[in-house]
Backbone bond lengths (Angstrom), bond angles and torsions (degrees), N, CA, C in turn:
res aa  C-N    CA-C-N  psi(-1)  N-CA   C-N-CA  omega(-1)  CA-C   N-CA-C  phi
1 Y - - - 1.456 - - 1.519 109.08 -
2 N 1.328 116.05 131.61 1.454 121.51 177.71 1.525 107.99 -118.37
3 S 1.323 117.69 105.74 1.465 121.31 -176.52 1.525 112.08 -65.16
4 A 1.337 118.53 -21.83 1.463 120.96 177.77 1.524 111.67 -65.57
5 L 1.338 116.77 -21.79 1.462 120.97 -179.15 1.523 112.90 -97.30
6 D 1.316 117.59 3.10 1.454 122.86 -179.47 1.529 109.02 -83.65
7 W 1.352 116.45 101.93 1.464 120.94 -175.90 1.509 110.07 -156.43
8 D 1.314 116.78 130.54 1.458 122.68 174.72 1.529 107.17 -118.37
9 P 1.332 117.76 100.93 1.472 119.71 -172.27 1.516 114.74 -67.39
10 F 1.308 118.33 -23.93 1.452 119.97 -175.50 1.523 111.76 -119.35
11 D 1.317 116.28 43.09 1.455 120.24 176.73 1.538 109.37 -76.17
12 R 1.301 116.79 177.71 1.467 121.94 -174.76 1.527 112.84 -60.49
13 Q 1.307 118.44 -31.36 1.463 120.86 -179.45 1.526 111.70 -68.69
14 N 1.331 117.91 -23.11 1.456 121.34 -174.58 1.523 113.84 -106.30
15 I 1.312 118.54 11.91 1.463 120.89 179.17 1.525 108.41 -78.71
16 S 1.320 116.04 128.14 1.458 119.82 -178.40 1.526 109.75 -79.94
17 E 1.299 114.76 160.30 1.457 121.28 176.88 1.524 110.25 -94.35
18 G 1.323 116.86 11.24 1.461 122.34 -176.38 1.511 113.13 -74.39
19 P 1.318 115.65 -168.47 1.473 120.68 -178.33 1.520 111.70 -66.20
20 V 1.326 114.60 164.18 1.458 120.46 -177.60 1.520 111.06 -65.40
21 N 1.321 118.02 -39.64 1.457 121.70 -178.43 1.522 109.33 -85.89
22 E 1.307 115.59 104.34 1.453 119.28 178.53 1.520 110.05 -146.41
23 L 1.295 114.39 151.16 1.449 122.08 175.84 1.515 107.43 -97.87
24 R 1.316 116.43 126.48 1.464 121.86 177.93 1.521 108.74 -113.64
25 I 1.298 115.40 129.55 1.457 121.66 -179.91 1.523 107.89 -121.61
26 A 1.314 116.09 128.88 1.466 120.93 176.44 1.524 108.37 -119.58
27 A 1.321 115.89 121.35 1.465 121.53 175.94 1.520 106.41 -102.57
28 F 1.313 116.36 111.11 1.451 119.94 -174.08 1.526 112.39 -99.54
29 R 1.342 117.64 -68.01 1.453 119.46 -175.62 1.522 111.73 -156.53
30 G 1.288 115.66 164.76 1.459 123.10 172.66 1.518 108.15 -126.25
31 R 1.333 116.73 152.66 1.465 119.99 179.85 1.516 110.32 -134.59
32 K 1.309 115.16 138.15 1.467 123.12 175.57 1.524 111.87 52.10
33 L 1.327 116.47 49.32 1.449 120.97 179.42 1.531 110.56 -74.08
34 A 1.301 115.37 166.25 1.466 121.53 -176.77 1.533 111.29 -71.37
35 I 1.320 115.45 147.52 1.463 121.79 174.77 1.525 107.65 -79.76
36 R 1.318 117.02 124.67 1.459 121.43 176.87 1.530 112.06 -119.89
37 D 1.326 117.63 -15.30 1.462 122.28 176.46 1.516 107.38 -115.26
38 R 1.321 116.11 98.61 1.465 121.14 -177.98 1.518 110.77 -72.91
39 N 1.326 114.90 143.08 1.458 121.57 175.16 1.525 107.65 -86.04
40 M 1.309 117.74 123.36 1.465 121.24 -176.22 1.523 112.93 -70.66
41 F 1.328 117.43 -19.80 1.464 120.70 -174.14 1.519 114.27 -104.93
42 S 1.333 117.54 -1.30 1.464 120.64 178.42 1.528 108.97 -150.51
43 A 1.309 115.77 179.00 1.467 120.72 -178.13 1.528 112.31 -80.72
44 G 1.308 118.07 -10.74 1.461 121.07 -174.66 1.514 113.53 -90.07
45 G 1.300 115.17 -160.04 1.449 122.35 179.09 1.506 109.95 168.77
46 S 1.307 116.48 -172.91 1.455 121.17 -179.77 1.521 108.09 -151.03
47 S 1.310 115.90 -168.62 1.463 123.41 176.02 1.518 107.85 -147.75
48 D 1.313 115.95 168.15 1.466 123.58 174.58 1.529 106.79 -120.15
49 P 1.348 117.31 72.19 1.463 119.90 -169.83 1.525 114.67 -72.10
50 K 1.322 113.31 144.98 1.467 122.20 170.62 1.519 107.30 -144.19
51 L 1.320 116.35 157.65 1.460 121.94 177.83 1.523 109.34 -108.07
52 V 1.325 115.50 142.97 1.461 122.18 175.90 1.529 106.87 -124.43
53 F 1.328 116.32 124.86 1.460 122.92 179.30 1.528 108.54 -110.52
54 N 1.323 117.38 124.73 1.465 122.57 175.90 1.523 108.68 -115.44
55 L 1.315 115.94 116.98 1.455 121.47 176.95 1.518 108.47 -97.84
56 S 1.328 116.36 120.13 1.463 121.83 179.52 1.513 109.38 -109.26
57 T 1.324 116.23 130.58 1.457 121.97 173.68 1.518 107.26 -123.71
58 A 1.307 115.96 134.49 1.466 123.38 -178.62 1.529 111.01 53.80
59 G 1.337 116.81 37.16 1.453 121.55 172.85 1.517 117.08 85.70
60 K 1.332 119.58 -0.03 1.468 119.84 178.32 1.530 109.75 -130.80
61 V 1.340 115.85 148.84 1.456 121.15 -179.55 1.523 108.65 -69.23
62 T 1.336 115.30 121.73 1.457 120.06 -178.99 1.522 112.91 -109.87
63 E 1.304 116.75 -24.48 1.468 121.20 179.78 1.513 109.36 -139.69
64 K 1.332 115.73 145.25 1.457 121.15 177.27 1.527 107.86 -136.17
65 F 1.325 115.64 127.00 1.462 121.94 178.50 1.522 108.05 -121.13
66 K 1.325 117.36 143.92 1.463 121.47 177.57 1.521 109.56 -134.32
67 T 1.330 115.26 141.73 1.458 119.18 171.01 1.527 108.13 -85.43
68 K 1.307 116.06 169.83 1.459 120.84 171.95 1.517 108.68 -73.12
69 A 1.314 116.45 148.35 1.465 120.62 174.18 1.529 107.93 -76.67
70 I 1.321 116.17 133.14 1.464 121.70 176.80 1.531 106.38 -100.04
71 K 1.303 116.49 119.06 1.462 121.99 -172.20 1.527 113.14 -73.19
72 T 1.313 114.70 142.23 1.475 127.04 171.24 1.529 114.73 43.29
73 T 1.333 115.90 59.96 1.466 119.94 176.62 1.525 110.58 -150.44
74 L 1.308 115.17 153.85 1.460 121.66 171.92 1.521 110.91 -109.26
75 D 1.336 116.26 -1.10 1.467 123.05 -179.62 1.537 109.88 -130.90
76 P 1.337 117.84 65.83 1.468 120.13 -175.15 1.528 113.27 -72.58
77 I 1.317 115.16 150.39 1.464 122.29 171.14 1.526 106.29 -123.74
78 W 1.343 116.04 111.76 1.460 120.73 -177.39 1.528 112.11 -91.27
79 K 1.307 117.94 -50.53 1.472 123.19 -174.91 1.530 111.17 52.17
80 E 1.326 115.65 53.15 1.457 121.07 178.15 1.523 108.96 -121.76
81 Q 1.322 115.74 152.61 1.460 119.52 178.62 1.522 109.83 -138.73
82 F 1.324 114.00 153.16 1.448 122.10 -179.41 1.520 108.37 -135.11
83 T 1.323 116.62 145.65 1.461 121.52 178.75 1.520 107.98 -132.07
84 F 1.314 115.58 135.85 1.450 121.30 -179.45 1.520 108.92 -137.00
85 A 1.340 116.79 127.58 1.466 120.84 176.61 1.526 108.71 -68.18
86 L 1.320 115.89 129.58 1.458 120.25 -175.33 1.520 109.23 -146.12
87 K 1.334 116.25 117.33 1.458 121.39 176.20 1.522 109.04 -102.71
88 P 1.324 118.48 151.15 1.470 120.43 179.93 1.529 112.99 -53.79
89 E 1.308 117.36 -37.01 1.469 119.55 -179.34 1.532 112.75 -70.98
90 D 1.330 118.00 -17.73 1.466 121.39 176.67 1.525 111.69 -66.28
91 C 1.309 116.37 -28.13 1.460 120.91 -173.72 1.515 113.46 -80.12
92 G 1.293 118.94 -20.75 1.449 120.22 -177.90 1.514 112.05 58.74
93 G 1.317 116.86 33.55 1.462 121.33 178.82 1.515 113.91 93.72
94 S 1.335 117.98 -16.89 1.462 117.79 179.26 1.520 110.98 -150.80
95 C 1.310 115.23 124.33 1.464 123.04 173.26 1.518 107.32 -123.58
96 S 1.312 116.43 146.09 1.464 118.78 175.33 1.519 109.33 -143.99
97 L 1.310 114.21 150.75 1.453 121.71 177.54 1.523 107.32 -122.25
98 Q 1.322 115.80 118.21 1.461 121.40 177.80 1.525 107.60 -103.65
99 V 1.323 116.03 131.24 1.459 121.97 178.73 1.522 108.11 -118.22
100 K 1.328 115.82 126.28 1.456 121.06 178.02 1.516 109.04 -124.32
101 C 1.316 115.78 141.00 1.454 121.54 172.89 1.520 106.62 -105.73
102 E 1.329 116.76 128.14 1.455 122.12 -177.85 1.519 110.69 -128.70
103 D 1.329 115.27 151.93 1.461 121.92 171.00 1.521 106.15 -91.25
104 A 1.321 116.96 115.51 1.461 121.41 -177.95 1.529 109.97 -74.15
105 D 1.324 115.64 125.72 1.460 122.12 177.47 1.518 108.56 -123.44
106 T 1.326 116.61 139.54 1.461 119.80 -179.24 1.526 112.00 -90.09
107 I 1.325 117.72 -32.10 1.463 120.52 -176.74 1.524 111.49 -89.87
108 S 1.313 117.43 -45.34 1.461 121.58 -179.60 1.530 109.61 -107.14
109 S 1.333 116.26 -179.32 1.461 119.16 178.58 1.535 109.80 -73.07
110 N 1.314 115.60 158.42 1.465 120.98 -179.54 1.514 110.76 -63.64
111 D 1.341 116.46 144.45 1.454 122.36 179.02 1.530 109.24 -95.62
112 A 1.333 116.33 133.54 1.471 120.87 176.98 1.521 109.60 -68.17
113 M 1.338 115.33 138.94 1.458 121.29 177.41 1.522 111.31 -120.01
114 G 1.319 117.70 -13.77 1.458 120.47 -179.53 1.485 112.69 146.93
């Protein structure tokens, strides 16, 4: 048993009082992610992974959600959730959710991880 993995993102405490039609996103964890920050003194390395969610309605990005970057790990645990009110007519026939994993960098631009 690993208590760090014990998480119910949509339990009663986290139910929103918003409209019935809503999109719920739960970012739980990543495993064995790519190394994007090489260690100069050994063959290994790590990353500072974060997730970026782009919700597009009618062909344009209307909402953007980001998790916190978890420092120096290839196996992050975020345990974050996002809720967005979404009605069928908001989509104009097509809605899409793009999820990207990035290595957060402070000096240079973020590196794509998938």
